[in-house]
KOLPANU-306670 format. One record per residue (C-alpha): residue number from 0; x, y, z. Coordinates in Angstrom, 2 decimals. Example, Ala and Ser with C-alpha at 12.3 -4.5 7.8 and 13.67 -1.06 7.14 Angstrom:
! KOLPANU-306670
n->0	xx->12.30	yy->-4.50	zz->7.80
n->1	xx->13.67	yy->-1.06	zz->7.14
END
This chain:
! KOLPANU-306670
n->0	xx->10.02	yy->-8.55	zz->-13.38
n->1	xx->9.14	yy->-4.83	zz->-13.33
n->2	xx->5.57	yy->-5.67	zz->-14.32
n->3	xx->5.36	yy->-8.20	zz->-11.52
n->4	xx->6.59	yy->-5.65	zz->-8.98
n->5	xx->4.13	yy->-3.08	zz->-10.30
n->6	xx->1.35	yy->-5.66	zz->-10.06
n->7	xx->2.05	yy->-6.40	zz->-6.39
n->8	xx->2.65	yy->-2.77	zz->-5.44
n->9	xx->-0.46	yy->-1.29	zz->-7.03
n->10	xx->-2.61	yy->-4.11	zz->-5.69
n->11	xx->-1.63	yy->-3.74	zz->-2.05
n->12	xx->-4.08	yy->-1.10	zz->-0.85
n->13	xx->-7.25	yy->-2.30	zz->-2.56
n->14	xx->-6.58	yy->-6.01	zz->-2.14
n->15	xx->-5.78	yy->-5.55	zz->1.53
n->16	xx->-8.86	yy->-3.38	zz->2.02
n->17	xx->-10.92	yy->-5.96	zz->0.14
n->18	xx->-9.66	yy->-8.75	zz->2.41
n->19	xx->-10.43	yy->-6.79	zz->5.58
n->20	xx->-13.95	yy->-5.95	zz->4.39
n->21	xx->-14.57	yy->-9.56	zz->3.35
n->22	xx->-13.53	yy->-10.84	zz->6.77
n->23	xx->-15.36	yy->-8.13	zz->8.71
n->24	xx->-18.76	yy->-8.21	zz->7.02
n->25	xx->-18.81	yy->-11.98	zz->6.50
n->26	xx->-18.03	yy->-12.41	zz->10.18
n->27	xx->-20.77	yy->-9.95	zz->11.21
n->28	xx->-23.26	yy->-11.69	zz->8.92
n->29	xx->-22.34	yy->-15.09	zz->10.34
n->30	xx->-22.63	yy->-13.74	zz->13.88
n->31	xx->-26.17	yy->-12.53	zz->13.12
n->32	xx->-27.02	yy->-15.95	zz->11.67
n->33	xx->-25.55	yy->-17.65	zz->14.75
n->34	xx->-27.39	yy->-15.44	zz->17.24
n->35	xx->-30.78	yy->-15.40	zz->15.51
n->36	xx->-30.95	yy->-19.02	zz->14.35
n->37	xx->-30.05	yy->-22.33	zz->15.97
n->38	xx->-26.93	yy->-24.47	zz->16.06
n->39	xx->-28.16	yy->-26.81	zz->13.34
n->40	xx->-28.91	yy->-24.02	zz->10.85
n->41	xx->-25.56	yy->-22.32	zz->11.52
n->42	xx->-23.63	yy->-25.57	zz->11.08
n->43	xx->-25.57	yy->-26.43	zz->7.92
n->44	xx->-24.98	yy->-22.99	zz->6.37
n->45	xx->-21.26	yy->-23.09	zz->7.23
n->46	xx->-20.95	yy->-26.36	zz->5.33
n->47	xx->-23.02	yy->-25.09	zz->2.37
n->48	xx->-20.87	yy->-21.96	zz->1.93
n->49	xx->-17.62	yy->-23.93	zz->2.12
n->50	xx->-19.06	yy->-26.59	zz->-0.20
n->51	xx->-20.20	yy->-24.03	zz->-2.79
n->52	xx->-16.76	yy->-22.41	zz->-2.89
n->53	xx->-15.06	yy->-25.80	zz->-3.18
n->54	xx->-17.33	yy->-26.89	zz->-6.04
n->55	xx->-16.55	yy->-23.65	zz->-7.86
n->56	xx->-12.81	yy->-24.34	zz->-7.67
n->57	xx->-13.38	yy->-27.93	zz->-8.81
n->58	xx->-15.35	yy->-26.84	zz->-11.88
n->59	xx->-12.91	yy->-24.08	zz->-12.81
n->60	xx->-10.06	yy->-26.59	zz->-13.19
n->61	xx->-7.43	yy->-23.87	zz->-12.71
n->62	xx->-9.11	yy->-21.29	zz->-14.97
n->63	xx->-9.31	yy->-18.62	zz->-12.26
n->64	xx->-5.53	yy->-18.68	zz->-11.75
n->65	xx->-4.85	yy->-18.77	zz->-15.49
n->66	xx->-6.99	yy->-15.66	zz->-16.04
n->67	xx->-5.17	yy->-13.69	zz->-13.36
n->68	xx->-1.74	yy->-14.73	zz->-14.67
n->69	xx->-2.34	yy->-14.47	zz->-18.43
n->70	xx->-4.48	yy->-11.33	zz->-18.80
n->71	xx->-1.61	yy->-8.92	zz->-17.99
n->72	xx->0.47	yy->-10.60	zz->-20.73
n->73	xx->-2.22	yy->-10.53	zz->-23.42
n->74	xx->-2.87	yy->-7.87	zz->-26.04
n->75	xx->-6.36	yy->-6.37	zz->-26.29
n->76	xx->-7.62	yy->-8.96	zz->-28.76
n->77	xx->-6.38	yy->-11.85	zz->-26.60
n->78	xx->-7.85	yy->-10.22	zz->-23.48
n->79	xx->-11.22	yy->-10.04	zz->-25.17
n->80	xx->-10.97	yy->-13.64	zz->-26.39
n->81	xx->-9.99	yy->-14.96	zz->-22.99
n->82	xx->-12.77	yy->-13.09	zz->-21.16
n->83	xx->-15.51	yy->-14.12	zz->-23.62
n->84	xx->-14.26	yy->-17.70	zz->-23.64
n->85	xx->-14.20	yy->-17.79	zz->-19.83
n->86	xx->-17.73	yy->-16.41	zz->-19.59
n->87	xx->-18.92	yy->-19.09	zz->-22.01
n->88	xx->-17.06	yy->-21.76	zz->-20.01
n->89	xx->-18.73	yy->-20.78	zz->-16.75
n->90	xx->-22.08	yy->-20.24	zz->-18.43
n->91	xx->-22.02	yy->-23.91	zz->-19.42
n->92	xx->-20.85	yy->-25.24	zz->-16.06
n->93	xx->-23.03	yy->-22.85	zz->-14.03
n->94	xx->-26.09	yy->-23.96	zz->-16.00
n->95	xx->-25.19	yy->-27.57	zz->-15.25
n->96	xx->-24.69	yy->-26.68	zz->-11.57
n->97	xx->-28.07	yy->-24.97	zz->-11.42
n->98	xx->-29.84	yy->-27.94	zz->-13.05
n->99	xx->-28.03	yy->-30.31	zz->-10.68
n->100	xx->-29.18	yy->-28.28	zz->-7.67
n->101	xx->-32.82	yy->-28.51	zz->-8.83
n->102	xx->-32.55	yy->-32.27	zz->-9.25
n->103	xx->-30.90	yy->-32.73	zz->-5.85
n->104	xx->-33.41	yy->-30.43	zz->-4.17
n->105	xx->-36.30	yy->-32.52	zz->-5.51
n->106	xx->-34.60	yy->-35.71	zz->-4.34
n->107	xx->-33.65	yy->-34.46	zz->-0.87
n->108	xx->-34.22	yy->-30.83	zz->0.12
n->109	xx->-32.17	yy->-31.33	zz->3.29
n->110	xx->-28.96	yy->-32.30	zz->1.48
n->111	xx->-26.18	yy->-29.69	zz->1.56
n->112	xx->-25.25	yy->-30.36	zz->-2.08
n->113	xx->-28.71	yy->-29.22	zz->-3.20
n->114	xx->-27.88	yy->-25.75	zz->-1.91
n->115	xx->-24.14	yy->-25.71	zz->-2.60
n->116	xx->-24.58	yy->-26.51	zz->-6.32
n->117	xx->-27.09	yy->-23.64	zz->-6.44
n->118	xx->-24.55	yy->-21.28	zz->-4.86
n->119	xx->-21.75	yy->-22.62	zz->-7.05
n->120	xx->-23.66	yy->-21.56	zz->-10.18
n->121	xx->-23.30	yy->-17.91	zz->-9.14
n->122	xx->-19.98	yy->-18.03	zz->-7.22
n->123	xx->-18.34	yy->-19.02	zz->-10.51
n->124	xx->-19.19	yy->-15.66	zz->-12.08
n->125	xx->-18.38	yy->-13.69	zz->-8.94
n->126	xx->-14.89	yy->-15.20	zz->-8.76
n->127	xx->-14.48	yy->-14.76	zz->-12.52
n->128	xx->-15.18	yy->-11.02	zz->-12.16
n->129	xx->-12.60	yy->-10.81	zz->-9.35
n->130	xx->-9.97	yy->-12.58	zz->-11.45
n->131	xx->-10.70	yy->-10.53	zz->-14.59
n->132	xx->-10.23	yy->-7.22	zz->-12.82
n->133	xx->-7.15	yy->-8.52	zz->-11.01
n->134	xx->-5.71	yy->-9.50	zz->-14.38
n->135	xx->-6.61	yy->-6.08	zz->-15.84
n->136	xx->-4.97	yy->-4.45	zz->-12.77
n->137	xx->-8.21	yy->-2.65	zz->-11.93
n->138	xx->-7.95	yy->-3.38	zz->-8.22
n->139	xx->-10.46	yy->-0.71	zz->-7.20
n->140	xx->-13.05	yy->-2.84	zz->-9.03
n->141	xx->-11.95	yy->-5.87	zz->-6.99
n->142	xx->-12.56	yy->-3.78	zz->-3.89
n->143	xx->-15.93	yy->-2.63	zz->-5.27
n->144	xx->-17.11	yy->-6.16	zz->-6.06
n->145	xx->-16.24	yy->-7.40	zz->-2.56
n->146	xx->-17.87	yy->-4.36	zz->-0.98
n->147	xx->-21.13	yy->-4.77	zz->-2.93
n->148	xx->-21.40	yy->-8.50	zz->-2.23
n->149	xx->-20.65	yy->-8.34	zz->1.49
n->150	xx->-22.66	yy->-5.19	zz->2.21
n->151	xx->-25.72	yy->-6.46	zz->0.35
n->152	xx->-25.57	yy->-9.86	zz->2.07
n->153	xx->-25.17	yy->-8.17	zz->5.45
n->154	xx->-28.13	yy->-5.87	zz->4.69
n->155	xx->-30.41	yy->-8.78	zz->3.73
n->156	xx->-29.39	yy->-10.83	zz->6.76
n->157	xx->-29.85	yy->-7.89	zz->9.11
n->158	xx->-33.34	yy->-6.86	zz->7.97
n->159	xx->-34.60	yy->-10.46	zz->8.06
n->160	xx->-32.71	yy->-11.57	zz->11.17
n->161	xx->-35.92	yy->-12.65	zz->12.94
n->162	xx->-36.94	yy->-14.91	zz->10.06
n->163	xx->-33.78	yy->-16.78	zz->9.15
n->164	xx->-33.86	yy->-20.28	zz->7.70
n->165	xx->-31.57	yy->-22.23	zz->5.37
n->166	xx->-33.46	yy->-21.38	zz->2.18
n->167	xx->-33.59	yy->-17.66	zz->2.97
n->168	xx->-29.90	yy->-17.44	zz->3.81
n->169	xx->-28.85	yy->-19.29	zz->0.64
n->170	xx->-31.10	yy->-17.06	zz->-1.49
n->171	xx->-29.60	yy->-13.95	zz->0.11
n->172	xx->-26.12	yy->-15.20	zz->-0.69
n->173	xx->-27.16	yy->-15.91	zz->-4.28
n->174	xx->-28.64	yy->-12.43	zz->-4.72
n->175	xx->-25.59	yy->-10.71	zz->-3.21
n->176	xx->-23.23	yy->-12.56	zz->-5.57
n->177	xx->-25.52	yy->-11.83	zz->-8.52
n->178	xx->-25.63	yy->-8.10	zz->-7.82
n->179	xx->-21.89	yy->-7.83	zz->-7.27
n->180	xx->-20.74	yy->-9.22	zz->-10.62
n->181	xx->-23.27	yy->-8.07	zz->-13.24
n->182	xx->-22.21	yy->-4.41	zz->-13.27
n->183	xx->-18.43	yy->-5.09	zz->-13.08
n->184	xx->-18.57	yy->-7.52	zz->-16.01
n->185	xx->-20.14	yy->-4.85	zz->-18.22
n->186	xx->-17.59	yy->-2.33	zz->-16.96
n->187	xx->-14.85	yy->-4.80	zz->-17.92
n->188	xx->-16.04	yy->-4.96	zz->-21.52
n->189	xx->-16.33	yy->-1.18	zz->-21.58
n->190	xx->-12.77	yy->-0.84	zz->-20.25
n->191	xx->-11.34	yy->-3.04	zz->-23.01
n->192	xx->-13.39	yy->-1.25	zz->-25.64
n->193	xx->-12.47	yy->2.24	zz->-24.43
n->194	xx->-8.77	yy->1.66	zz->-23.85
n->195	xx->-8.07	yy->-0.76	zz->-26.64
n->196	xx->-10.34	yy->0.70	zz->-29.29
n->197	xx->-11.51	yy->-2.85	zz->-29.86
n->198	xx->-14.69	yy->-3.34	zz->-31.84
n->199	xx->-16.59	yy->-5.68	zz->-29.51
n->200	xx->-19.80	yy->-5.62	zz->-31.52
n->201	xx->-18.04	yy->-6.38	zz->-34.81
n->202	xx->-16.01	yy->-9.23	zz->-33.35
n->203	xx->-19.04	yy->-10.73	zz->-31.66
n->204	xx->-20.96	yy->-10.61	zz->-34.93
n->205	xx->-18.07	yy->-12.12	zz->-36.86
n->206	xx->-17.26	yy->-14.57	zz->-34.08
n->207	xx->-13.74	yy->-13.22	zz->-34.50
n->208	xx->-12.15	yy->-14.40	zz->-31.27
n->209	xx->-10.63	yy->-17.59	zz->-29.89
n->210	xx->-13.56	yy->-19.20	zz->-28.12
n->211	xx->-11.50	yy->-22.25	zz->-27.16
n->212	xx->-9.09	yy->-20.41	zz->-24.84
n->213	xx->-10.92	yy->-21.37	zz->-21.64
n->214	xx->-11.21	yy->-24.99	zz->-22.77
n->215	xx->-7.47	yy->-25.62	zz->-23.16
n->216	xx->-6.21	yy->-27.83	zz->-20.31
n->217	xx->-2.42	yy->-27.59	zz->-20.43
n->218	xx->0.14	yy->-28.58	zz->-17.78
n->219	xx->0.32	yy->-25.10	zz->-16.29
n->220	xx->-3.42	yy->-24.98	zz->-15.74
n->221	xx->-3.57	yy->-28.46	zz->-14.21
n->222	xx->-0.57	yy->-27.64	zz->-12.00
n->223	xx->-2.26	yy->-24.50	zz->-10.67
n->224	xx->-5.49	yy->-26.44	zz->-10.26
n->225	xx->-3.85	yy->-29.06	zz->-8.09
n->226	xx->-2.24	yy->-26.45	zz->-5.86
n->227	xx->-5.46	yy->-24.52	zz->-5.38
n->228	xx->-7.75	yy->-27.50	zz->-4.87
n->229	xx->-5.54	yy->-28.92	zz->-2.11
n->230	xx->-6.13	yy->-25.75	zz->-0.06
n->231	xx->-9.90	yy->-25.43	zz->-0.49
n->232	xx->-10.45	yy->-29.17	zz->-0.07
n->233	xx->-8.85	yy->-29.16	zz->3.36
n->234	xx->-10.96	yy->-26.16	zz->4.43
n->235	xx->-14.08	yy->-27.85	zz->3.11
n->236	xx->-13.44	yy->-31.21	zz->4.76
n->237	xx->-12.83	yy->-29.45	zz->8.05
n->238	xx->-16.57	yy->-28.71	zz->8.23
n->239	xx->-17.99	yy->-31.39	zz->5.94
n->240	xx->-16.66	yy->-34.48	zz->7.73
n->241	xx->-18.64	yy->-33.89	zz->10.97
n->242	xx->-21.76	yy->-32.95	zz->8.99
n->243	xx->-21.37	yy->-36.01	zz->6.73
n->244	xx->-21.13	yy->-38.26	zz->9.79
n->245	xx->-24.35	yy->-36.78	zz->11.17
n->246	xx->-22.88	yy->-34.17	zz->13.50
n->247	xx->-24.32	yy->-30.96	zz->12.03
n->248	xx->-24.32	yy->-29.17	zz->15.39
n->249	xx->-20.67	yy->-30.10	zz->15.86
n->250	xx->-19.98	yy->-28.43	zz->12.50
n->251	xx->-21.31	yy->-25.20	zz->14.01
n->252	xx->-18.99	yy->-25.50	zz->16.99
n->253	xx->-16.10	yy->-26.38	zz->14.70
n->254	xx->-16.77	yy->-23.38	zz->12.46
n->255	xx->-16.46	yy->-21.00	zz->15.42
n->256	xx->-13.59	yy->-22.86	zz->17.14
n->257	xx->-11.57	yy->-22.49	zz->13.94
n->258	xx->-13.03	yy->-19.22	zz->12.66
n->259	xx->-12.23	yy->-17.03	zz->15.67
n->260	xx->-8.52	yy->-17.99	zz->15.90
n->261	xx->-8.29	yy->-17.81	zz->12.08
n->262	xx->-8.99	yy->-14.07	zz->12.29
n->263	xx->-5.39	yy->-13.74	zz->13.49
n->264	xx->-4.20	yy->-14.91	zz->10.06
n->265	xx->-4.70	yy->-11.35	zz->8.87
n->266	xx->-1.36	yy->-10.52	zz->10.58
n->267	xx->0.86	yy->-12.95	zz->8.61
n->268	xx->-1.18	yy->-12.18	zz->5.49
n->269	xx->-0.37	yy->-8.47	zz->5.88
n->270	xx->3.29	yy->-9.41	zz->6.30
n->271	xx->3.01	yy->-11.52	zz->3.15
n->272	xx->1.60	yy->-8.52	zz->1.26
n->273	xx->4.46	yy->-6.36	zz->2.53
n->274	xx->7.40	yy->-8.67	zz->1.89
n->275	xx->6.33	yy->-10.41	zz->-1.34
n->276	xx->7.10	yy->-7.54	zz->-3.76
n->277	xx->10.30	yy->-6.75	zz->-1.86
n->278	xx->11.53	yy->-10.35	zz->-2.10
n->279	xx->10.56	yy->-10.41	zz->-5.77
n->280	xx->12.58	yy->-7.26	zz->-6.49
n->281	xx->15.67	yy->-8.35	zz->-4.56
n->282	xx->15.54	yy->-11.80	zz->-6.15
n->283	xx->15.61	yy->-10.20	zz->-9.61
n->284	xx->18.67	yy->-8.21	zz->-8.50
n->285	xx->20.22	yy->-11.35	zz->-6.95
n->286	xx->20.59	yy->-9.60	zz->-3.59
n->287	xx->20.18	yy->-12.52	zz->-1.22
n->288	xx->21.47	yy->-10.56	zz->1.79
n->289	xx->18.62	yy->-8.05	zz->1.51
n->290	xx->16.14	yy->-10.93	zz->1.12
n->291	xx->17.33	yy->-12.36	zz->4.43
n->292	xx->16.85	yy->-8.97	zz->6.08
n->293	xx->13.32	yy->-8.66	zz->4.65
n->294	xx->12.45	yy->-12.14	zz->5.96
n->295	xx->13.84	yy->-11.24	zz->9.38
n->296	xx->11.78	yy->-8.03	zz->9.48
n->297	xx->8.65	yy->-9.93	zz->8.47
n->298	xx->9.12	yy->-12.56	zz->11.18
n->299	xx->9.72	yy->-9.86	zz->13.80
n->300	xx->6.28	yy->-8.39	zz->13.07
n->301	xx->4.71	yy->-11.87	zz->13.28
n->302	xx->6.53	yy->-12.71	zz->16.51
n->303	xx->5.21	yy->-9.61	zz->18.28
n->304	xx->1.70	yy->-9.00	zz->16.90
n->305	xx->0.60	yy->-12.59	zz->16.27
n->306	xx->2.04	yy->-13.69	zz->19.60
n->307	xx->0.07	yy->-11.04	zz->21.47
n->308	xx->-3.12	yy->-11.94	zz->19.60
n->309	xx->-2.72	yy->-15.63	zz->20.38
n->310	xx->-2.12	yy->-14.97	zz->24.07
n->311	xx->-5.16	yy->-12.69	zz->24.35
n->312	xx->-7.40	yy->-15.30	zz->22.70
n->313	xx->-6.02	yy->-18.07	zz->24.92
n->314	xx->-7.22	yy->-16.21	zz->28.04
n->315	xx->-10.41	yy->-14.58	zz->26.79
n->316	xx->-11.54	yy->-16.73	zz->23.86
n->317	xx->-14.62	yy->-17.85	zz->25.79
n->318	xx->-15.57	yy->-14.25	zz->26.62
n->319	xx->-15.12	yy->-13.17	zz->22.97
n->320	xx->-17.28	yy->-16.05	zz->21.71
n->321	xx->-20.07	yy->-15.23	zz->24.18
n->322	xx->-20.01	yy->-11.53	zz->23.23
n->323	xx->-19.92	yy->-12.16	zz->19.47
n->324	xx->-22.14	yy->-15.23	zz->19.16
n->325	xx->-24.04	yy->-16.33	zz->22.24
n->326	xx->-23.70	yy->-18.50	zz->25.33
n->327	xx->-25.14	yy->-21.42	zz->23.38
n->328	xx->-21.87	yy->-21.51	zz->21.39
n->329	xx->-19.67	yy->-21.54	zz->24.51
n->330	xx->-18.72	yy->-25.16	zz->23.83
n->331	xx->-16.68	yy->-23.77	zz->20.91
n->332	xx->-14.24	yy->-22.35	zz->23.49
n->333	xx->-13.30	yy->-25.80	zz->24.78
n->334	xx->-10.18	yy->-27.86	zz->24.14
n->335	xx->-10.81	yy->-27.76	zz->20.36
n->336	xx->-10.43	yy->-23.97	zz->20.42
n->337	xx->-6.93	yy->-24.28	zz->21.90
n->338	xx->-5.93	yy->-26.97	zz->19.45
n->339	xx->-6.89	yy->-24.62	zz->16.61
n->340	xx->-4.88	yy->-21.81	zz->18.24
n->341	xx->-1.78	yy->-23.99	zz->17.94
n->342	xx->-2.80	yy->-24.93	zz->14.40
n->343	xx->-3.01	yy->-21.23	zz->13.47
n->344	xx->0.56	yy->-20.84	zz->14.76
n->345	xx->1.75	yy->-23.51	zz->12.32
n->346	xx->-0.26	yy->-22.08	zz->9.44
n->347	xx->1.03	yy->-18.56	zz->10.15
n->348	xx->4.66	yy->-19.68	zz->10.03
n->349	xx->4.15	yy->-21.19	zz->6.57
n->350	xx->2.86	yy->-17.91	zz->5.08
n->351	xx->6.15	yy->-15.93	zz->4.96
n->352	xx->7.95	yy->-19.09	zz->3.79
n->353	xx->5.40	yy->-19.40	zz->1.00
n->354	xx->6.27	yy->-15.84	zz->-0.04
n->355	xx->9.91	yy->-16.90	zz->-0.47
n->356	xx->9.04	yy->-19.71	zz->-2.87
n->357	xx->6.40	yy->-17.90	zz->-4.92
n->358	xx->8.56	yy->-14.81	zz->-5.44
n->359	xx->11.79	yy->-16.64	zz->-6.28
n->360	xx->10.54	yy->-18.90	zz->-9.10
n->361	xx->10.17	yy->-21.93	zz->-6.83
n->362	xx->6.43	yy->-22.46	zz->-7.06
n->363	xx->6.89	yy->-26.24	zz->-7.29
n->364	xx->8.19	yy->-26.32	zz->-3.72
n->365	xx->5.12	yy->-24.40	zz->-2.57
n->366	xx->2.94	yy->-26.90	zz->-4.44
n->367	xx->4.79	yy->-29.84	zz->-2.85
n->368	xx->4.09	yy->-28.38	zz->0.59
n->369	xx->0.40	yy->-27.96	zz->-0.22
n->370	xx->0.09	yy->-31.55	zz->-1.45
n->371	xx->1.82	yy->-32.83	zz->1.69
n->372	xx->-0.58	yy->-30.71	zz->3.76
n->373	xx->-3.66	yy->-32.29	zz->2.18
n->374	xx->-2.31	yy->-35.86	zz->2.22
n->375	xx->-1.22	yy->-35.55	zz->5.87
n->376	xx->-4.59	yy->-34.10	zz->6.84
n->377	xx->-6.52	yy->-36.91	zz->5.13
n->378	xx->-4.32	yy->-39.73	zz->6.47
n->379	xx->-4.28	yy->-38.45	zz->10.04
n->380	xx->-8.02	yy->-37.76	zz->9.95
n->381	xx->-8.74	yy->-41.30	zz->8.75
n->382	xx->-6.58	yy->-42.82	zz->11.50
n->383	xx->-7.86	yy->-40.56	zz->14.28
n->384	xx->-11.50	yy->-41.18	zz->13.35
n->385	xx->-10.87	yy->-44.89	zz->13.87
n->386	xx->-9.05	yy->-44.37	zz->17.19
n->387	xx->-10.98	yy->-41.52	zz->18.81
n->388	xx->-14.65	yy->-41.26	zz->19.63
n->389	xx->-14.52	yy->-37.45	zz->19.50
n->390	xx->-15.10	yy->-36.21	zz->15.93
n->391	xx->-14.10	yy->-32.61	zz->16.74
n->392	xx->-10.87	yy->-33.73	zz->18.39
n->393	xx->-9.96	yy->-35.86	zz->15.36
n->394	xx->-10.60	yy->-33.03	zz->12.89
n->395	xx->-8.73	yy->-30.37	zz->14.88
n->396	xx->-5.70	yy->-32.59	zz->15.51
n->397	xx->-5.56	yy->-33.48	zz->11.82
n->398	xx->-5.58	yy->-29.75	zz->11.05
n->399	xx->-2.44	yy->-29.27	zz->13.14
n->400	xx->-0.69	yy->-32.34	zz->11.71
n->401	xx->-1.28	yy->-31.14	zz->8.14
n->402	xx->0.29	yy->-27.73	zz->8.72
n->403	xx->3.17	yy->-29.17	zz->10.74
n->404	xx->4.05	yy->-31.43	zz->7.81
n->405	xx->3.81	yy->-28.51	zz->5.36
n->406	xx->6.04	yy->-26.41	zz->7.63
n->407	xx->8.62	yy->-29.21	zz->7.78
n->408	xx->8.68	yy->-29.45	zz->3.97
n->409	xx->9.13	yy->-25.68	zz->3.61
n->410	xx->11.91	yy->-25.50	zz->6.21
n->411	xx->13.70	yy->-28.50	zz->4.67
n->412	xx->13.78	yy->-26.93	zz->1.22
n->413	xx->14.90	yy->-23.55	zz->2.54
n->414	xx->17.72	yy->-25.08	zz->4.61
n->415	xx->18.84	yy->-27.67	zz->2.05
n->416	xx->17.79	yy->-26.47	zz->-1.38
n->417	xx->17.55	yy->-22.67	zz->-1.32
n->418	xx->21.04	yy->-21.24	zz->-1.45
n->419	xx->21.95	yy->-18.24	zz->0.72
n->420	xx->18.40	yy->-17.85	zz->2.09
n->421	xx->18.86	yy->-17.93	zz->5.86
n->422	xx->16.15	yy->-19.00	zz->8.29
n->423	xx->16.86	yy->-18.79	zz->12.02
n->424	xx->15.27	yy->-21.97	zz->13.35
n->425	xx->16.45	yy->-21.25	zz->16.90
n->426	xx->14.45	yy->-18.02	zz->16.95
n->427	xx->11.35	yy->-19.79	zz->15.65
n->428	xx->11.76	yy->-22.47	zz->18.33
n->429	xx->12.17	yy->-19.87	zz->21.10
n->430	xx->9.03	yy->-18.08	zz->19.97
n->431	xx->7.07	yy->-21.33	zz->19.76
n->432	xx->8.06	yy->-22.26	zz->23.31
n->433	xx->6.92	yy->-18.98	zz->24.89
n->434	xx->3.71	yy->-18.72	zz->22.82
n->435	xx->2.59	yy->-22.33	zz->23.28
n->436	xx->3.41	yy->-22.11	zz->27.02
n->437	xx->1.22	yy->-19.01	zz->27.22
n->438	xx->-1.60	yy->-20.78	zz->25.39
n->439	xx->-1.45	yy->-23.66	zz->27.87
n->440	xx->-1.53	yy->-21.17	zz->30.75
n->441	xx->-4.62	yy->-19.56	zz->29.24
n->442	xx->-6.22	yy->-22.97	zz->28.71
n->443	xx->-5.60	yy->-24.03	zz->32.33
n->444	xx->-6.96	yy->-20.69	zz->33.59
n->445	xx->-10.15	yy->-21.10	zz->31.55
n->446	xx->-10.85	yy->-24.83	zz->31.45
n->447	xx->-9.14	yy->-26.33	zz->34.51
n->448	xx->-9.29	yy->-23.62	zz->37.19
n->449	xx->-12.23	yy->-21.74	zz->35.64
n->450	xx->-10.99	yy->-18.37	zz->36.88
n->451	xx->-13.30	yy->-15.33	zz->36.60
n->452	xx->-12.64	yy->-12.96	zz->33.70
n->453	xx->-11.12	yy->-10.37	zz->36.06
n->454	xx->-8.53	yy->-12.79	zz->37.42
n->455	xx->-7.76	yy->-14.03	zz->33.92
n->456	xx->-7.27	yy->-10.44	zz->32.76
n->457	xx->-4.69	yy->-9.83	zz->35.48
n->458	xx->-2.85	yy->-13.04	zz->34.56
n->459	xx->-3.08	yy->-12.04	zz->30.88
n->460	xx->-1.46	yy->-8.65	zz->31.53
n->461	xx->1.38	yy->-10.31	zz->33.45
n->462	xx->1.77	yy->-12.90	zz->30.69
n->463	xx->1.93	yy->-10.22	zz->27.98
n->464	xx->4.57	yy->-8.32	zz->29.94
n->465	xx->6.66	yy->-11.49	zz->30.34
n->466	xx->6.16	yy->-12.27	zz->26.64
n->467	xx->7.39	yy->-8.84	zz->25.51
n->468	xx->10.36	yy->-8.99	zz->27.90
n->469	xx->11.20	yy->-12.46	zz->26.56
n->470	xx->11.17	yy->-11.19	zz->22.98
n->471	xx->13.39	yy->-8.28	zz->23.95
n->472	xx->15.89	yy->-10.22	zz->26.09
n->473	xx->16.28	yy->-13.02	zz->23.54
n->474	xx->16.66	yy->-10.56	zz->20.64
n->475	xx->13.73	yy->-12.14	zz->18.84
n->476	xx->12.29	yy->-8.67	zz->18.45
n->477	xx->13.90	yy->-5.31	zz->19.00
n->478	xx->11.00	yy->-3.48	zz->20.62
n->479	xx->12.71	yy->-0.17	zz->19.88
n->480	xx->13.03	yy->-1.03	zz->16.21
n->481	xx->9.81	yy->-2.94	zz->15.51
n->482	xx->7.91	yy->0.14	zz->14.41
n->483	xx->10.96	yy->1.29	zz->12.45
n->484	xx->10.88	yy->-2.04	zz->10.61
n->485	xx->7.19	yy->-1.64	zz->9.80
n->486	xx->7.81	yy->1.89	zz->8.53
n->487	xx->10.83	yy->0.67	zz->6.56
n->488	xx->8.81	yy->-2.03	zz->4.82
n->489	xx->5.99	yy->0.38	zz->4.04
n->490	xx->8.38	yy->3.06	zz->2.80
n->491	xx->10.21	yy->0.67	zz->0.50
n->492	xx->6.93	yy->-0.73	zz->-0.77
n->493	xx->5.48	yy->2.66	zz->-1.69
n->494	xx->8.84	yy->3.70	zz->-3.14
n->495	xx->8.55	yy->0.70	zz->-5.49
n->496	xx->5.01	yy->1.78	zz->-6.34
n->497	xx->6.15	yy->5.30	zz->-7.23
END
């Protein structure tokens, strides 16, 4: 358990920084693409990127997760064997992906799969490098890989912004992934050689390593695969379904309608990073009372910061989209935008609950929730597509339904199956009422009454004041103690690290 705590603690800074940089530069790059190309190109590229990442997870069959979990447990010889075997595994499948992309491109150069298989052939190695260095606990390399990839892609997009087309953008992505993993892979071999005094050359010549490691498909690997694929498949279908049905432009609107509210997920993800190692430690000490306090502190941060972010977006989402993207994407700020805001609420509430399961040896419950999420999304999407004529409405409503079902599963198991872990459902319900009411007020101000930005800003300020007073009067958040709680979590986290 000490190793697990050390893993989470030492990873916090660089993994958090890596996530922020990924979000920031990818968003800026996509904004440039959106502003300097057209709706069809932006929608097409959004699908291709999501499709390439999904194909990579499909082909890995759980190997990425296995590498990250097993490398810290392996001795130097086993580390070397696992890395070499994994490289060989992805060399085979990436070659097949590349050949497939050439075949598909010759058949139909306008098909998304022709480009996504091409991207998949390089994303495999990029993700492999990330997982290897995570497993070796070299988190500054994880940060470096993300920085190189995103900066280089941003640089290429920026200098060629007046000449953007699908082929150029995909090639820029390919080159950025290629550059970001070649150097770190060689550094990884050097690290094992230097620290383990392992004769790489001799073992390569003698073929003295277990080449089959990456080709073993046991229950653990398949279990991890199922959990991971359920997440990426839902994200992929979110954009692919409209494009598959011939609504490529709608995919562009959908990407922005979901992408802008999804930026708020950084708040619950930060909370997850803060509370996960603390829950893990207290679980090992069997201190359930402290776990309940940690969960309460985490939810207090979410209640205040996420709530404020949601309210601001509900009033000025249209203004933000115009500033970032362009007026031609203003349709993204319609009713679909507000549906996704509510969906982000549901997704955010599942994140701290996920931390409870993962850090208390109850991963199967987390997996059950993920499977329910995917099944609910697919079933509701199928039904709504038959009932509704609006493709975007069907997809966004299915998004909410999926996360509501996952949230119900998580709450059920915590209340019925997880002993002594307390979850205040009344507080969650109070927060949902005030936040969703505020979102509806913002929606009416923007879509129904079409108030000017100045009037909406005044209403927003009043709404935020009422929201903060509500949190204070209902004891959802102690405004005087919220910053003390943040400092307490940070202090305890860095105390664990030391």
